[in-house]
C-alpha positions as CSV (number, residue, x, y, z in Angstrom):
1,M,64.2,43.6,-1.9
2,T,65.3,47.2,-1.4
3,K,65.3,49.1,1.8
4,L,62.5,51.3,0.6
5,E,60.4,48.3,-0.5
6,R,60.8,46.8,2.9
7,R,59.7,50.1,4.5
8,Y,56.7,50.4,2.2
9,I,55.6,46.8,3.0
10,F,56.0,47.5,6.7
11,A,54.0,50.7,6.5
12,K,51.2,49.0,4.7
13,K,51.1,46.2,7.3
14,A,51.3,48.5,10.3
15,G,48.5,50.7,8.8
16,G,46.5,47.6,8.3
17,L,47.0,46.6,11.9
18,V,45.7,49.9,13.1
19,Y,42.7,49.5,10.9
20,L,42.0,45.9,12.0
21,A,42.5,46.7,15.6
22,D,39.8,49.4,15.3
23,A,37.5,46.9,13.6
24,H,37.9,44.8,16.8
25,D,37.2,47.8,19.1
26,I,40.9,48.2,20.0
27,R,42.0,51.8,19.6
28,V,45.8,52.0,19.2
29,A,48.4,54.7,18.5
30,P,52.1,54.4,17.8
31,F,54.4,55.7,20.5
32,A,57.8,54.7,19.0
33,V,58.8,54.2,15.4
34,F,62.3,55.4,14.5
35,R,65.1,55.3,17.1
36,T,68.6,56.8,16.8
37,P,71.6,54.7,17.9
38,E,71.8,56.7,21.1
39,E,68.1,56.1,22.0
40,Q,68.5,52.4,21.3
41,Y,71.7,52.2,23.4
42,K,69.9,53.9,26.3
43,L,67.1,51.2,26.1
44,F,69.8,48.5,26.0
45,L,71.5,49.9,29.2
46,E,68.1,49.9,30.9
47,G,67.6,46.3,30.0
48,K,64.6,47.0,27.8
49,S,66.3,45.8,24.6
50,K,68.9,43.2,23.5
51,C,70.0,45.6,20.7
52,D,72.7,48.0,21.6
53,G,72.1,50.3,18.6
54,T,75.6,49.8,17.1
55,T,76.7,46.2,17.1
56,I,73.2,44.8,17.2
57,K,70.7,47.2,15.6
58,S,67.0,47.3,16.3
59,A,64.4,47.2,13.5
60,H,63.4,50.6,14.8
61,Q,66.6,52.0,13.5
62,S,65.7,50.9,9.9
63,W,62.1,52.2,10.1
64,L,60.9,48.5,10.1
65,A,59.3,48.4,13.6
66,C,56.8,50.3,15.7
67,D,55.5,50.2,19.2
68,L,51.7,50.4,19.4
69,G,49.8,51.3,22.6
70,I,46.2,50.6,23.3
71,L,44.3,53.8,24.1
72,N,42.0,54.4,27.0
73,D,38.3,55.0,26.4
74,D,38.6,58.7,25.8
75,G,41.8,58.4,23.8
76,T,43.9,60.6,26.1
77,D,46.4,58.0,27.4
78,F,47.9,54.6,26.8
79,L,46.8,51.5,28.7
80,W,50.2,49.8,29.4
81,S,48.6,46.7,30.7
82,D,45.5,45.3,29.0
83,P,44.5,41.8,28.0
84,R,43.6,43.0,24.5
85,Y,47.4,43.2,23.7
86,E,47.1,39.4,23.0
87,K,44.4,40.0,20.4
88,L,46.4,42.9,18.9
89,G,49.5,40.6,18.7
90,E,47.4,37.9,16.9
91,L,46.1,40.5,14.4
92,G,49.6,41.7,13.7
93,E,50.9,38.2,13.2
94,N,48.0,37.4,10.8
95,L,49.2,40.3,8.7
96,G,52.7,38.9,8.6
97,L,54.3,41.1,11.3
98,T,56.5,39.7,14.0
99,W,55.0,40.5,17.5
100,G,57.4,41.1,20.4
101,G,54.9,39.5,22.8
102,R,56.0,36.1,21.6
103,W,59.7,36.7,22.6
104,T,60.5,34.6,25.6
105,S,63.6,36.4,26.7
106,L,62.2,39.9,26.6
107,G,58.4,39.9,26.0
108,D,57.5,43.2,24.4
109,I,53.7,43.3,23.9
110,Y,53.8,46.7,22.2
111,H,56.4,45.8,19.5
112,F,55.6,44.9,15.9
113,E,58.2,44.6,13.1
114,F,58.6,43.4,9.6
115,K,61.0,40.6,8.8
116,E,61.6,39.4,5.3
117,P,60.4,35.9,4.6
118,E,63.3,33.4,4.6
């Protein structure tokens, strides 16, 4: 599968997740999609990622990940802590996305990425 095919599949799945979330009364918006190596390294130094951006690259660097935040009722800000992230993660997994909320070493409830089937 080519790089562009992977990005296309991810975009369809991520768009489907936004649509499904809305159908479950969960309004979401992306707050991080692409990251440069420098941005990724900064997150690594802050302990927010296990990927340093050079040796170990994040799926964000390949346009194969996004971070989605649940919006407040009037859509003006993100809710960084909300029990509905569990449902959002389940919806993403049902679409074939990997949800960062399942990671035991660094739970990332906002993170969704596409990994090719093995």
